C-alpha positions in Angstrom: 150.2 21.9 33.0 147.3 24.2 32.3 146.9 27.3 34.6 143.5 28.1 35.8 142.4 30.9 38.1 139.8 30.2 40.7 138.0 33.0 42.6 136.2 32.1 45.8 132.5 32.8 45.8 130.1 33.7 48.6 127.9 30.6 49.1 124.8 32.8 49.4 125.1 34.4 46.0 123.0 33.4 43.0 125.8 31.5 41.2 126.3 29.2 44.1 122.6 28.6 44.5 122.5 27.6 40.8 125.4 25.3 41.4 123.4 23.3 43.8 120.1 23.4 41.8 120.7 20.1 40.0 121.1 18.3 43.3 118.1 19.9 44.9 115.9 19.1 42.0 116.6 15.5 42.5 116.3 15.6 46.3 114.6 18.6 48.0 115.8 17.4 51.4 119.4 17.6 50.2 118.7 21.3 49.2 117.7 22.1 52.8 120.8 20.3 54.1 123.0 22.3 51.7 121.5 25.6 52.9 122.4 24.5 56.5 126.0 23.9 55.4 126.1 27.3 53.7 124.8 28.9 56.9 127.5 27.1 58.9 130.3 28.2 56.5 129.1 31.8 56.5 129.8 31.9 60.2 133.4 30.7 59.7 135.3 33.7 58.4 138.5 31.7 57.7 136.7 29.4 55.3 134.7 32.2 53.8 137.9 34.1 53.0 138.8 31.4 50.5 142.3 30.6 49.1 143.8 31.8 45.9 145.3 29.4 43.4 146.6 29.8 39.8 147.4 26.2 39.0 145.3 23.1 39.1 146.5 19.6 38.7 144.1 16.7 38.3 144.8 13.0 38.7 142.4 10.0 38.7 142.1 6.3 39.4 139.2 4.1 38.6 137.4 5.1 41.8 138.4 8.7 42.6 139.7 12.0 41.3 142.3 14.1 43.1 142.2 17.8 42.4 145.2 19.7 43.6 144.9 23.5 43.8 148.3 25.2 43.8 149.6 28.7 44.2 152.7 29.2 42.0 154.9 32.3 42.3 158.4 32.6 40.8 160.1 29.2 41.5 157.9 28.4 44.6 154.8 26.3 44.6 152.4 25.8 47.5 149.6 23.3 47.7 146.6 25.3 48.7 144.0 22.6 48.8 143.5 19.0 47.8 140.0 17.6 47.0 139.5 13.9 46.6 136.1 12.8 45.3 134.3 10.3 43.2 133.8 10.4 39.4 130.1 11.2 39.7 130.8 14.3 41.8 133.5 15.5 39.4 131.2 15.0 36.4 128.4 16.9 38.1 130.9 19.7 39.1 132.0 20.0 35.5 128.4 20.3 34.3 127.6 23.0 36.8 130.9 24.8 36.2 130.1 24.8 32.5 126.7 26.3 33.1 128.2 29.0 35.3 130.9 29.8 32.6 128.1 30.2 30.0 126.3 32.6 32.4 129.5 34.5 33.1 130.4 34.9 29.4 126.8 36.0 28.6 127.1 38.8 31.2 130.8 39.8 30.9 132.0 38.5 27.5 134.0 35.6 26.3 136.8 34.3 28.6 140.0 34.2 26.6 142.5 31.5 27.4 
């Protein structure tokens, strides 16, 4: 099981805007809708605080992917969040994440695993 660290990001920062760029280029109306979602989330402090995880488990069937984000400490494991989505969203997410990793490494140096 590979361990990954995920740090919550503020939806109004430039990295998040870039994460939605592919979708908004295809459909500008969707971009406006996403900005409204970000504005709504920004008002909800509990959501904006984010959750920490240091383990991710991914399962899939023909029609959906299940991403489990887990906080593991000593011999205890807590399911922080479960995301269930379709293969198209997962593929788009991976492309956007890859783009953001390249930008991060350009700015801060290579991420060593």
